[in-house]
Every structure is written in structure tokens, then in C-alpha cells.
C-alpha positions in Angstrom: -55.6 146.8 70.6 -53.0 149.6 70.6 -49.7 148.9 69.0 -46.9 148.5 71.5 -43.7 150.4 70.6 -40.3 150.0 72.1 -37.3 152.3 72.0 -34.6 151.4 69.5 -31.9 149.2 70.8 -29.2 151.3 72.4 -26.8 148.5 73.5 -26.8 146.4 76.6 -28.5 147.7 79.7 -26.6 145.3 81.9 -23.1 143.8 81.7 -23.6 140.3 80.1 -22.0 138.5 83.1 -24.2 140.4 85.5 -27.2 139.6 83.3 -26.3 135.9 83.3 -26.1 136.0 87.1 -29.5 137.8 87.3 -31.1 135.2 85.0 -29.6 132.5 87.2 -31.9 133.6 90.1 -34.8 131.9 88.2 -34.7 128.2 89.1 -35.4 125.9 86.1 -35.6 122.3 85.2 -32.9 120.8 83.0 -33.4 119.0 79.6 -31.4 117.6 76.8 -32.6 118.5 73.4 -31.7 116.0 70.6 -31.9 115.8 66.8 -31.7 112.5 65.1 -30.5 111.4 61.7 -27.2 110.1 60.5 -25.3 112.6 62.7 -27.5 112.9 65.8 -26.7 115.7 68.2 -27.7 116.7 71.7 -27.4 119.8 73.9 -28.3 120.7 77.5 -31.1 123.3 77.8 -32.8 124.9 80.7 -34.7 127.4 78.6 -37.6 125.0 78.0 -41.2 125.7 78.6 -44.7 124.5 77.8 -46.6 126.9 75.5 -50.0 125.5 74.6 -52.2 122.5 75.2 -54.3 123.0 72.1 -52.4 122.7 69.9 -49.8 120.9 72.0 -46.7 123.2 71.9 -43.4 123.5 73.8 -40.4 125.8 73.3 -36.7 125.7 73.8 -34.2 128.4 73.2 -31.2 127.4 71.0 -28.1 129.4 70.4 -28.2 130.9 66.9 -24.6 129.8 66.0 -24.8 126.2 67.5 -24.7 122.8 65.9 -28.2 122.1 67.3 -29.8 125.0 65.4 -27.9 124.1 62.2 -29.2 120.5 62.5 -32.8 121.7 63.2 -32.7 123.7 60.1 -31.9 120.6 58.1 -34.0 118.1 60.1 -36.9 120.0 61.7 -37.8 117.3 64.2 -36.4 117.0 67.7 -36.8 115.4 71.1 -36.6 116.7 74.7 -35.6 114.5 77.6 -36.5 116.0 81.0 -33.7 115.0 83.3 -34.1 113.1 86.5 -32.3 114.3 89.7 -29.7 111.6 89.2 -28.7 112.7 85.7 -26.5 115.7 86.4 -23.7 113.9 84.6 -25.7 114.0 81.4 -26.5 117.7 81.8 -22.8 118.4 82.2 -21.8 116.1 79.3 -24.2 117.6 76.8 -23.2 121.1 77.8 -19.5 120.3 77.3 -18.2 121.9 74.0 -15.3 119.4 74.0 -17.5 116.3 73.8 -17.4 114.2 70.5 -19.6 115.3 67.7 -22.2 113.3 65.7 -23.1 109.8 66.7 -19.9 109.5 68.7 -21.3 111.8 71.4 -23.9 109.1 72.2 -21.3 106.4 72.8 -21.7 105.2 76.3 -25.0 107.1 76.7 -28.1 104.9 77.3 -30.7 106.0 74.8 -33.3 104.8 72.3 -34.6 106.4 69.1 -37.9 108.2 69.5 -40.7 106.4 67.5 -42.0 109.7 66.0 -38.7 111.5 65.2 -35.8 109.1 65.5 -34.2 111.6 67.8 -32.4 110.1 70.8 -34.5 109.8 74.0 -32.2 109.5 77.0 -32.9 106.5 79.3 -33.9 107.3 82.9 -35.4 110.7 82.1 -38.6 111.9 83.8 -40.3 112.5 80.5 -39.7 112.7 76.8 -41.4 114.9 74.2 -41.0 114.4 70.5 -41.7 117.5 68.3 -41.7 118.8 64.8 -40.5 122.4 64.3 -43.7 124.5 64.3 -42.2 128.0 64.4 -38.9 129.7 65.0 -38.6 133.3 66.3 -35.7 135.7 66.6 -34.4 135.8 70.2 -31.2 137.9 69.8 -28.2 135.6 70.0 -30.7 132.7 70.4 -33.6 131.3 68.4 -36.9 130.5 70.1 -37.8 127.2 68.7 -41.5 126.2 69.2 -42.2 122.5 68.6 -45.6 120.8 67.9 -45.7 117.7 70.0 -45.9 114.4 68.1 -45.5 112.1 71.0 -44.9 112.3 74.7 -44.1 109.9 77.6 -44.0 110.4 81.3 -41.8 107.9 83.0 -42.1 108.7 86.7 -41.5 111.3 89.4 -38.6 110.3 91.7 -37.1 113.8 91.5 -36.1 116.5 89.1 -32.7 118.0 88.2 -32.9 121.7 88.7 -30.5 124.6 87.9 -30.3 127.7 90.1 -27.6 130.2 90.7 -25.2 128.5 88.3 -25.5 125.2 90.1 -27.3 122.0 89.7 -29.6 120.7 92.5 -32.3 118.1 93.2 -36.0 118.6 93.8 -37.7 115.7 95.4 -41.2 114.8 94.2 -44.0 114.2 96.6 -45.5 110.8 96.5 -47.3 110.7 93.2 -50.0 108.1 92.6 -50.3 108.9 88.9 -49.3 106.0 86.6 -46.7 106.1 83.9 -48.1 107.5 80.7 -47.2 106.7 77.2 -49.2 108.2 74.5 -49.0 109.8 71.1 -50.3 113.3 71.0 -53.6 113.4 69.3 -55.3 116.3 67.7 -58.5 117.4 69.4 -61.6 116.9 67.4 -63.2 120.0 66.1 -66.4 121.0 67.8 -69.3 121.5 65.6 
């Protein structure tokens, strides 16, 4: 395969504000990423994606200079709560730089510790994933954090919180006959 070469960086192609607006044309789901321990921490993230089924991997982009990234470097296990349509208040709260820090930021928030990571899992979320840090890649002013799933739980599908054009919205789910799923992630057996 031929090596792909890019031109050296020559500075921003687009004004950062215009680029943020352009990126906002891509609708996303909304999550809260949490790290446990004696000083648990959470942050709102819409840069979340599935990566692989085998091994089970998911990614989230975290600001390089954030408390979340600093905590992940010390405690490389985290959880992701996929927010329900009625949880906009949590998305706004965990995005607010003025909220309390450490355990105090979870005062008044309904959560439970994840069984695999101890990281807070927010009550009422559509799904939860617990991960250990698998890889971290440079992403400019962010770090692309890839987590190996340790456990996952799907709670239901009443509707999802979405983010589009700088605003939150709701996406209703069609009737879904699938049952609630709670399962640790298991490694696939090697085929012989």
C-alpha cells in the first residue's frame, strides 16, 4: 500500500468559529463521560463513536488540557452514559465549566458506580459502557481516547438526546421490541 503524505501544516484553513459551526451541521448523540476514584469527574461529549465489535472498542475525543484527560492519565478506566431525550439538563450541567469539581459535582445527580470501573453511571441513560483505556491518539487540541469495553448495558429506547447546529433536540425511537440487556463484554473465543 502506498504511503499517504500530507502537506505540512500551514495554519488554520477556516476560522475556528466558522469551523465549529460547520462541524455543528453533523447531528450527534450526547454522552457524559465519567472517571471514578476518590475525585470522580464527568464531562459532556458528543464526539463519541463505536470503533470495533471484535475487540469491542469505542472512542471519545477529550480536550488535551481538561480535567477529564488528566484524570484518565492517572486512572485509565472510564464510563460513558448515553443520554436519554429527557436528560438535556445533565448535558448542560456536565458541560458547565463553573460546576463544582470532584465528588461535589455529583451531588444531586442520580448515579451508581459502574461494577467494572467504579466510574459514575448516570441514572436514566439509554445505555452505559464501561471501558479501560486501550489507546490514545493525538488529535490536535484533543486526544482521541479509544476504550476497550469491559461491560455494557442497554436500558431502553424511549428517545435520544441529540445535538445539531449548536442546539439540543430529541429523537424519538420507534417501537422497539428488544429487551433490556445487561451483560459483561466477553472476549470472543479464538477459532482454531
